[in-house]
C-alpha positions as CSV (number, residue, x, y, z in Angstrom):
1,M,116.6,85.2,82.3
2,N,114.6,82.2,81.1
3,P,112.0,80.3,83.1
4,S,113.3,76.9,84.4
5,Q,110.1,75.6,86.0
6,P,106.4,76.1,85.3
7,P,105.0,79.0,87.3
8,L,102.6,78.7,90.3
9,L,99.6,80.9,90.3
10,L,99.3,82.9,93.6
11,K,96.6,85.3,92.8
12,R,94.3,86.5,90.0
13,D,92.2,89.7,90.1
14,L,91.2,92.8,88.1
15,F,94.8,93.9,88.0
16,G,96.2,90.8,86.4
17,V,97.9,87.7,87.8
18,V,100.6,87.0,90.3
19,R,102.8,83.9,89.9
20,R,105.7,82.4,91.7
21,R,108.3,81.1,89.4
22,T,111.9,80.0,89.2
23,L,114.2,81.9,86.9
24,Q,117.6,80.7,85.7
25,G,120.0,83.5,86.5
26,P,123.7,83.9,86.0
27,D,124.4,82.6,89.5
28,G,121.8,79.7,89.4
29,P,118.1,79.4,90.0
30,L,116.3,82.4,91.4
31,D,113.0,82.2,93.2
32,C,110.8,85.1,92.2
33,V,107.3,86.6,92.1
34,E,106.0,87.9,88.7
35,R,103.1,90.3,88.4
36,D,101.7,90.2,84.9
37,T,99.5,93.2,84.1
38,G,98.9,92.0,80.6
39,E,96.1,89.8,82.0
40,A,94.4,92.7,83.9
41,N,90.9,93.7,83.1
42,R,90.9,96.0,80.1
43,W,89.1,98.7,82.1
44,V,91.9,99.0,84.7
45,I,95.0,97.9,82.7
46,L,96.5,101.4,82.7
47,L,96.0,101.6,86.5
48,A,97.5,98.1,87.0
49,R,100.6,99.1,85.0
50,H,100.8,102.4,86.9
51,L,100.8,100.6,90.2
52,A,103.4,98.1,89.0
53,A,105.6,100.9,87.8
54,R,105.4,102.5,91.2
55,E,106.5,99.3,92.8
56,A,109.4,98.9,90.4
57,R,110.6,102.5,91.2
58,A,110.3,101.9,94.9
59,L,112.1,98.6,94.9
60,A,114.9,100.1,92.7
61,A,115.4,102.8,95.4
62,L,115.4,100.2,98.1
63,R,118.0,97.8,96.5
64,R,120.4,98.3,99.4
65,V,117.8,97.9,102.2
66,P,117.5,94.4,103.6
67,H,114.3,92.5,104.1
68,V,112.4,94.0,101.2
69,P,112.2,92.3,97.7
70,L,114.9,92.9,95.2
71,L,113.7,94.1,91.8
72,I,114.6,91.7,89.0
73,G,113.0,93.5,86.1
74,W,110.0,95.6,84.8
75,D,109.3,95.7,81.1
76,G,106.1,97.8,81.2
77,R,103.9,94.7,81.5
78,R,105.6,92.2,83.8
79,L,107.2,93.1,87.1
80,Q,109.6,90.5,88.5
81,R,111.0,90.6,92.0
82,T,112.6,88.1,94.5
83,W,110.4,85.9,96.6
84,L,110.7,86.5,100.4
85,P,110.4,83.5,102.7
86,G,108.2,83.9,105.8
87,I,104.8,84.0,107.2
88,P,102.3,86.9,107.0
89,L,102.1,88.7,110.3
90,H,98.4,87.8,110.8
91,Q,99.2,84.1,110.3
92,S,102.3,84.1,112.5
93,G,100.6,83.2,115.8
94,G,101.9,86.3,117.5
95,V,105.2,88.3,117.7
96,D,107.0,90.1,120.5
97,R,108.5,93.5,121.1
98,V,111.8,92.4,119.5
99,Y,109.9,92.0,116.2
100,F,108.5,95.5,116.4
101,R,111.9,96.9,117.4
102,E,113.4,95.5,114.3
103,A,110.3,96.5,112.2
104,L,110.8,100.1,113.4
105,R,114.5,100.0,112.3
106,L,113.4,98.6,108.9
107,L,110.8,101.3,108.4
108,R,113.4,104.0,109.3
109,R,115.7,102.6,106.6
110,V,112.9,102.6,104.0
111,H,112.1,106.3,104.9
112,A,115.8,107.1,104.8
113,A,115.9,105.8,101.3
114,G,113.2,108.4,100.4
115,I,110.4,105.8,100.1
116,L,106.9,106.1,101.8
117,H,105.1,102.7,101.8
118,N,101.5,104.1,102.3
119,D,99.9,100.6,102.8
120,L,101.2,99.4,106.1
121,A,97.8,99.0,107.7
122,K,97.5,95.6,105.9
123,E,99.1,92.9,108.1
124,P,99.9,90.7,105.0
125,N,102.4,93.4,104.0
126,W,104.4,92.5,107.1
127,L,106.2,89.2,107.0
128,V,107.8,87.2,109.8
129,S,110.9,85.7,108.3
130,P,112.2,82.2,109.2
131,D,114.7,83.9,111.6
132,G,111.9,85.9,113.3
133,R,112.8,89.2,111.7
134,P,110.3,91.5,109.9
135,A,110.2,91.9,106.2
136,L,108.1,94.3,104.0
137,L,106.1,93.6,100.9
138,D,103.7,95.3,98.4
139,F,105.1,98.7,97.3
140,Q,102.4,99.4,94.7
141,L,101.2,102.5,96.6
142,A,104.7,103.6,97.5
143,M,105.9,107.2,96.8
144,R,109.3,108.8,96.4
145,P,108.7,112.5,96.8
146,R,111.4,114.8,95.4
147,H,111.4,116.8,98.6
148,R,111.2,115.7,102.2
149,G,108.9,118.4,103.3
150,R,105.7,118.5,105.3
151,L,103.9,116.0,103.1
152,F,106.7,113.5,103.4
153,R,106.7,113.9,107.2
154,M,103.0,113.4,107.4
155,L,103.0,110.3,105.3
156,A,106.0,108.9,107.2
157,H,104.1,109.5,110.4
158,D,101.2,107.6,109.0
159,D,103.5,104.7,108.0
160,L,104.8,104.6,111.6
161,R,101.3,104.9,113.1
162,H,100.1,101.9,111.2
163,L,103.1,99.9,112.4
164,L,102.3,100.9,116.0
165,K,98.7,99.8,115.5
166,H,100.0,96.3,114.9
167,K,102.2,96.6,117.9
168,R,99.1,97.5,119.9
169,T,97.4,94.4,118.6
170,Y,100.2,92.0,119.5
171,C,102.0,93.5,122.5
172,A,100.2,96.6,123.7
173,E,102.0,96.4,127.0
174,H,105.3,97.3,125.4
175,L,104.1,100.5,123.8
176,T,106.0,103.5,125.1
177,T,104.4,106.7,126.2
178,R,105.6,108.4,123.1
179,Q,104.2,105.7,120.9
180,R,100.8,105.9,122.6
181,A,100.8,109.6,121.9
182,M,101.6,109.0,118.2
183,L,98.7,106.5,118.0
184,A,96.4,109.2,119.3
185,R,97.6,111.8,116.8
186,R,96.2,111.2,113.3
187,S,97.7,113.3,110.5
188,P,95.4,115.6,108.4
189,I,95.9,113.3,105.4
190,A,94.9,110.3,107.4
191,G,91.8,112.1,108.7
192,A,90.8,113.1,105.2
193,W,91.3,109.6,104.0
194,A,89.1,108.1,106.7
195,R,86.3,110.5,105.8
196,T,86.4,110.3,102.0
197,G,88.8,107.8,100.4
198,K,88.5,104.9,102.8
199,P,84.7,104.2,102.1
200,L,85.4,104.1,98.4
201,Y,88.5,101.9,98.9
202,R,86.4,99.4,100.9
203,F,83.7,99.4,98.3
204,V,86.3,98.6,95.5
205,T,88.3,96.0,97.4
206,R,85.4,94.2,99.1
207,R,82.6,94.5,96.6
208,L,84.5,94.6,93.3
209,L,87.7,92.6,94.1
210,G,86.3,90.4,96.9
211,W,89.1,91.0,99.3
212,A,88.7,90.6,103.0
213,D,90.5,93.0,105.4
214,R,93.6,90.9,105.5
215,E,93.6,89.9,101.8
216,G,94.6,91.4,98.6
217,A,98.3,91.9,99.4
218,G,101.3,90.1,100.7
219,D,102.4,87.9,97.9
220,R,105.9,87.0,99.1
């Protein structure tokens, strides 16, 4: 595919640049997002490419799941995927229980494909599509374990728990008794992360990258 229009810069940080561009495909113009790790800071370029490779593997596994980006290509430096129209959840002005019912179905399909998202606490990773349906973004931290054992179940629980936290924010009155119980039960991995990894993560994202809580993700 060859570019047909100049790209639009969406984001620049230590991990490179993210641009929106139009590619000329076999069926006509294709609106896409390109993550270029070649412009990452040299100290983190290997990490940037590792994260991009993880996203490429996840998107390849999710190619039959609707409302997630389609992988266009990954050449070891640039990752290209389709652009998803919509508004980030935190900018949507509010959603109802129908949105979260559909979001739960979408998350189940992602898990059924063997993918764990691992970054659903960020509201920008959830989109509200023009038709009001949910869509998912940013699979840089996604995993595809070989076996669906205890680790898979714990991380899948944490994915779901983060989704339910958003439901609690926007329509807590529609949480079921079971969902409230899940919110109250943190997995051992989530507990360890809160005590150890999260402080370091906040230091890196807020001090080094300059992201706010709802930034740093969600390029559609």
